[in-house]
C-alpha positions in Angstrom: 4.9 10.7 -10.3 1.9 12.9 -9.7 3.4 15.7 -11.8 4.0 13.4 -14.7 0.3 12.5 -14.8 -0.7 16.2 -14.0 -2.4 15.2 -10.8 -3.1 17.4 -7.9 0.1 17.1 -5.7 -1.7 18.0 -2.5 -4.4 15.4 -3.1 -1.8 12.8 -4.1 0.2 13.4 -0.9 -3.0 13.4 1.2 -4.0 10.0 -0.4 -0.6 8.6 0.4 -0.8 9.6 4.0 -4.3 8.3 4.4 -3.5 4.8 3.1 -0.1 4.5 4.9 -1.7 3.0 8.1 -3.4 0.4 6.0 -0.2 -0.5 4.3 1.5 -0.9 7.7 -1.4 -3.0 9.0 -1.4 -5.2 5.9 2.4 -5.7 5.8 2.4 -8.7 8.1 -0.5 -10.2 6.2 1.5 -9.8 2.9 4.5 -11.4 4.5 2.5 -14.4 5.6 0.9 -14.8 2.2 4.3 -14.5 0.6 5.6 -17.2 2.9 2.7 -19.5 1.9 3.1 -18.8 -1.9 6.9 -18.9 -2.1 7.3 -21.7 0.4 9.9 -19.9 2.5 10.5 -20.8 6.2 8.2 -18.9 8.6 9.2 -15.5 9.9 10.4 -15.6 13.6 8.2 -12.9 14.9 9.2 -13.5 18.5 11.3 -10.5 19.7 14.0 -12.7 21.2 14.5 -14.9 18.2 14.7 -12.0 15.8 17.1 -10.1 18.2 19.4 -13.1 18.5 19.4 -13.7 14.7 20.3 -10.1 14.0 23.0 -10.2 16.8 24.6 -13.5 15.9 24.1 -13.6 12.1 23.5 -10.0 10.8 24.2 -10.7 7.2 22.2 -13.9 6.9 19.3 -12.3 8.8 19.4 -9.3 6.5 19.3 -11.6 3.5 16.4 -13.7 4.9 14.4 -10.6 5.9 15.0 -9.1 2.5 13.6 -12.3 0.9 10.4 -12.1 3.1 10.1 -8.4 2.2 10.6 -9.1 -1.5 7.9 -11.8 -1.4 5.5 -9.4 0.5 6.2 -6.7 -2.1 5.3 -9.2 -4.9 2.0 -10.1 -3.1 1.3 -6.4 -2.6 1.9 -5.6 -6.3 -0.5 -8.4 -7.4 -3.1 -7.3 -4.7 -2.8 -3.6 -5.9 -3.0 -4.6 -9.6 -6.3 -6.4 -8.9 -7.7 -3.9 -6.4 -7.0 -0.7 -8.2 -9.3 -1.4 -11.2 -12.0 -2.7 -8.9 -11.8 0.5 -6.8 -11.8 2.6 -10.0 -15.0 0.9 -11.2 -16.7 1.4 -7.8 -15.6 5.0 -7.3 -16.0 6.3 -10.8 -19.8 6.8 -10.8 -19.6 8.4 -7.3 -16.8 10.8 -8.4 -18.7 11.6 -11.7 -21.8 12.6 -9.7 -19.7 14.6 -7.3 -17.9 16.5 -10.1 -21.2 17.1 -11.9 -22.8 18.6 -8.7 -19.8 20.8 -8.1 -19.9 22.1 -11.7 -23.7 22.8 -11.5 -23.5 24.5 -8.1 -24.2 28.2 -8.3 -21.3 30.5 -7.4 -22.0 33.1 -4.7 -21.2 36.6 -6.0 -21.6 39.8 -4.1 -23.4 42.6 -5.9 
């Protein structure tokens, strides 16, 4: 996707790797918000309950887990759609100043 928009591929990958821990940390939050919004039964986060559900009813557990994940994905998409423009508004002046300072900086040349 970065190449479609002619973005720096290295910066794009670096950004992906930087935010990945935040995505993992927020995933349980998005699941809980999805449960509240979509009125699904709570997720059994206890290790034993989840293990027994997978062992005894693998297909049903997969279906249920997929529903929780789908709801979390919807919550994440709404969150990202709201947060991205806000971050753009906040970061745009800072990045403009940074770019202007880099363009005005004298280059060191050896004579």
